[in-house]
C-alpha positions, -999 to +999 in steps of 0.1 A: +000+000+000+012+035-008+007+057+022+006+089+000-026+077-017-057+086+003-092+074-003-116+104-006-149+090-017-166+076-047-181+088-080-218+091-085-234+059-096-237+055-134-263+031-147-260+017-182-279-010-200-251-033-209-246-070-217-283-078-214-283-063-179-308-034-175-294-006-153-260-021-147-244+000-120-209+015-121-193+033-092-156+040-089-135+049-059-118+084-058-083+089-043-059+117-039-022+122-040-012+157-028-039+179-043-045+156-073-077+136-073-082+105-095-103+075-099-085+042-101-096+007-105-077-024-116-098-041-143-104-077-133-086-089-165-054-071-153-056-086-119-060-121-135-029-114-156-010-105-125-021-136-107-011-157-137+023-141-137+027-148-100+021-185-107+045-189-136+049-226-129+013-231-137+009-206-167+044-205-181+041-166-183+074-148-177+074-113-162+082-098-196+054-117-213+030-105-186+041-069-192+035-073-229+000-087-222-008-057-199+004-033-226-017-050-252-047-047-229-040-010-223-036-004-261-069-021-268-086-001-240-073+031-256-087+021-290-121+015-274-121+048-255-110+068-286-142+057-303-161+076-276-156+113-284-176+123-253-148+108-232-121+130-248-098+145-222-116+128-193-092+099-186-055+089-185-044+053-185-014+049-163+007+017-163+034+013-138+054-016-126+051-030-091+086-018-082+075+018-087+055+036-060+020+042-074+019+078-062+050+086-081+036+071-113+003+091-109+020+124-102+044+119-131+014+116-154-011+140-138+011+164-118 
């Protein structure tokens, strides 16, 4: 845990009809580093990739292969978001490696 990152609340609930679910609810946590507020969530797919990398004996994934898969995921996410002009300038995708302090990565991109 990065002690410089503080939980400050959550976003308003957004309901969208998605994947045959009417009124699917989306709420994100809001954090701050210094005076910079941001919403951050680890998509379940990325968490699964990390767990797979942590169990290399089972999956055969090396650390480098895991990083490549995470980058592919981020690139695809960017492509999807670029198709939504209403989201222009409303997000930043930040990838950092576990050896880096998250607050430093966030401030580097947002600060």
